[in-house]
N, C-alpha and C positions, 0 to 999 in steps of 0.2 A: 461270609460277608466273601473269602477266598475264591470258593467255589463258580461265582458270576463274571470272576473275570478269562478273556477270552486272550486266545494264543498268544499275541501283538502285545497282548499290555506287561502276560505273563515275564515276556521275554527284557522290557524296557523298565520293567521293575526289578529283574532279579541284575540290569545292566545299572543302573541308580543305586542299588546296595553295595554296586563292589568298585560303583566309580570312586563314591560314598565314604567306602571301608579304602580305597587305594588313597585317596586326597586328605584323611583322618588319617593315615600310615608318613605321609611326607607331608604333612604341618609339622608332627608329634615329633618327626624327624630331625627336619627343619627349627625350632624352636626349644627340644628339649636339650641338642649337644651347643655348646658354647660355641660363636663365629671361630671368638679372637680373646684372647688372654689376654688380661692386663698383667703388670711384672710385678710384683712378692714388692711390696711399699714394709719395709722398717719405719714407725713411728718412736722422734725422739722428741718426751719432751722434761719439760721443767714444772717444777712446782713450787709457789707461793701461798705465805698466807702473811695477815696480820695482826692486830691488835691496836690497844689505846697506847700502847708505850715500846712497842716492841713490831721488826718485820721479821721472814728469815724469807729467804728462796735457794731451790738449789740452780743450778749448769755446769756444762761441760769442760773444763780446765786444755784435757788434750783426751784424745779415743781410750778408753775402761779407766777414765780418774771425772771427780765430780767435787765440785764446790761447794762448798755453803759459803750463802752472805746471811749476814745478819748485821741489820740496820735495827742501834739503838736511839729511838727518838727521846729519851727525856739528854742522850748526853752529845748527839747526833753523829758521832762510835760507826763504820763501815766499814766489817773483817768479812774475811774469809777462808776461813780455814780448809785445806784443800784433801780429801784422801789420799792414803796413801796404799795405793792397792798390791801393792807385798807384805809391807808388813799389816793392814789394815787400821791405820795410827791414821791420828793425822801429822802431814808430815811438812805442812805449808801452812804460812800466816801473814796477810796481807791485810794493808790499811788504808783508810782513808776519813778524812769531818768532811760530815757533808754542808757542814751551815757556813763555812766561810765558800765552798766554793759554792750551793744556793744564796748565796747572800742573803742569811734567815737576819734579820735587828735583833738584837738585843732585848728583849723582853717580850716578843711575840711569842704564839706558841703554833711553830710549820706544826703541815696537819700531810707529814710523810706516805710517797706513797713507793714499791720498789716492785722492779720486775727484773729477768736477764733474761738476755734472746743471745742469739747461736751468733758468730763472727767467726770469719778463714782471713785470716789477712794476708796477706802478699808481702814472705821479707826474701830477704840476703840470705839467708843460711846465718851462721853461728844458733848455737847453744839455746838464748836465751830469744822467744819468743813470744808476740801477746796472746791468750790459754784461745781457750777456741767460746768463748761466750765472757758479754758484758754489762754491766747491768746498767738500769738506769735507777734514780732517782728523785725522784719530783716530791714539789712542793706544793700542795692543791689548795693552800688558800693566797700562791703568790701565782703561780702558776711559772718555775720558774723548775730544772729541769733542767741534769749532769750525769753525763755514760762514764762511768773506770773502767778500762782494762785493764790485765793482770802479768808484768813481766816473769814469765812462767819459762822457770831453764831445766829441758827436758834432759839434761844429760846428768842432770841436779836427781831428780824424781828416777832419775834410770839405778840411781847409784843410790836411793834410798837417805839420802839430803835433804836435811831439812830447809827449805826454805822463807824468808820472814821481807817483807818491803815494802815501799807505800803501792797505793793503785794507783797509777798514771785517769787522767781528765784524761777525754776522750773525745767531750765538745759538750760543752754547755749553751744553754740560749731561756728562751722564754715562748710557753705557749699562749703568752693575752699581750695585748697591744694597748689593755687601757691599765688604768691603778684600782684595784678594785677594795676599798672599806670595807 
């Protein structure tokens, strides 16, 4: 078949092949190397899990320090134990009782949900400042919710002093506008 091509056709065929190879090389080079690079992003994550009588979550307290939040559904006690990164032992204990803050009626069985969230409160200095996470607790039956923050002493943490304090109410409200029976 190739021997039937005329001189002009050979030239067109060779030019077409060369142009195709050149175009293929340009397109490959254009799409194989990135035009721009996105900056590396570090992911921060907390964990939450709940059962029938207890929920557990983690959240950052300050850089390199994590808190373990535990909510006991039977008593309504919310505790946060803070891991001391210098000793590897629990170095803080913070407490609240969600029953009163959520307005749980006596005799009613609440259905609690709990999550943590990141916070970066602006402070006026001093050694005691809010921790870098807040914990939110909701009663799925009523729709009421409450958020707590921890008064964290950064200097005490630096010198291995154990901290114990009540959690402070950040705010509370209701996600429902009607009463559900």
